[in-house]
C-alpha positions in Angstrom: 75.2 62.1 77.4 74.9 58.6 76.1 71.9 56.9 76.1 73.8 53.6 77.6 75.8 52.1 80.1 79.5 51.6 78.3 82.5 50.9 79.8 86.4 51.5 77.9 89.2 50.5 78.6 92.3 53.3 78.0 96.3 53.4 77.6 96.8 52.2 81.2 96.0 48.8 82.1 93.1 48.7 84.4 92.7 52.0 84.3 88.2 52.4 82.4 86.2 55.0 81.2 82.3 54.6 82.5 79.9 56.5 80.5 76.7 57.1 82.2 73.3 57.6 81.0 71.8 60.7 82.1 67.9 61.3 82.9 66.8 64.4 82.3 63.3 66.0 82.3 62.4 70.1 84.1 63.2 68.2 87.3 66.8 67.6 86.5 68.3 64.3 86.0 68.5 60.5 87.2 71.7 58.7 87.1 73.1 55.1 88.2 76.2 55.9 89.4 77.0 52.6 90.6 74.9 49.7 89.6 77.2 46.4 90.7 75.6 43.7 88.3 75.2 45.7 85.1 79.0 47.4 85.5 80.1 43.9 86.0 78.6 42.6 83.2 80.2 45.1 80.9 83.9 44.9 82.2 84.5 46.8 85.8 85.8 44.7 87.6 83.9 43.6 91.3 85.7 45.8 93.2 83.4 45.5 96.4 83.5 49.0 97.1 83.0 50.2 100.9 83.5 53.2 101.3 81.9 56.1 99.6 83.4 60.1 99.9 82.4 63.2 98.3 84.8 66.4 98.1 82.9 70.1 97.9 85.1 72.8 95.7 83.4 76.1 96.0 85.4 77.9 93.5 86.4 77.0 89.6 90.1 75.9 89.4 90.8 73.6 92.3 93.6 71.5 91.4 93.5 68.1 93.4 97.3 66.7 93.5 97.6 63.2 92.9 97.0 60.9 95.0 97.6 57.4 95.1 95.9 55.3 97.7 96.2 51.5 97.8 92.7 51.2 96.9 90.4 50.9 94.2 88.1 53.6 93.1 85.5 55.0 90.7 85.5 58.3 90.2 82.6 60.9 88.9 81.2 63.9 89.1 77.8 64.8 90.9 77.7 68.4 90.0 79.5 70.9 87.8 83.1 69.5 86.0 86.8 68.4 85.7 89.8 68.4 83.7 90.4 64.7 85.5 94.4 62.9 85.0 95.6 59.7 85.8 99.6 58.4 85.7 100.6 54.9 85.9 102.8 54.9 89.1 102.8 50.6 89.4 106.1 49.2 88.3 106.5 47.9 84.8 106.0 48.9 81.1 104.0 51.1 81.5 104.6 53.3 84.4 104.9 57.2 83.9 101.6 56.3 81.2 98.8 59.1 81.2 95.5 59.2 80.3 93.1 62.8 81.0 89.5 63.2 80.3 87.1 65.7 80.9 84.6 64.4 83.9 80.6 65.5 84.1 77.8 63.8 85.8 77.5 61.5 82.9 80.9 60.2 83.1 82.9 58.1 86.0 86.0 56.5 85.8 87.2 53.3 87.4 91.0 53.9 88.8 92.9 50.2 89.8 95.1 50.5 92.9 98.8 52.0 92.3 97.3 54.8 89.2 97.8 58.3 90.8 94.1 60.1 90.5 94.2 64.0 90.1 92.0 66.7 89.0 90.8 70.8 88.5 87.7 72.1 89.0 86.0 73.4 85.5 83.1 74.9 87.6 81.8 76.6 90.7 80.4 74.2 93.4 82.0 70.8 91.7 80.9 68.0 93.7 83.8 65.0 93.0 82.7 61.4 94.2 84.1 58.2 94.9 83.9 55.3 96.1 86.6 52.9 97.5 87.2 49.3 98.7 
């Protein structure tokens, strides 16, 4: 769990890992899942999301196959944990390059258009969130 909001690059150009601070107490936790000004200042593109989607997965082991829509998205986990995989499907020297990571509420991933996104749930009752432009 990061104490500070940080954004890191990956082996896929434009695919960014976002470590989100969780503020926890006896009641649970709170996080800023999307904070435009702070995230842009740290290098996230100003992708102007216009839609917020949530997928709930009741069972552990649910796999959502590779999706590569023609938009950018910021994916995160609201509850539970996932094993995520991203593959560069864009023409060029990084075509086919993959990145994997485990995500929980403390981490998000910015996925640029043309990069495939897939995940498998590691826990029951996993809620997966994504902002899209």
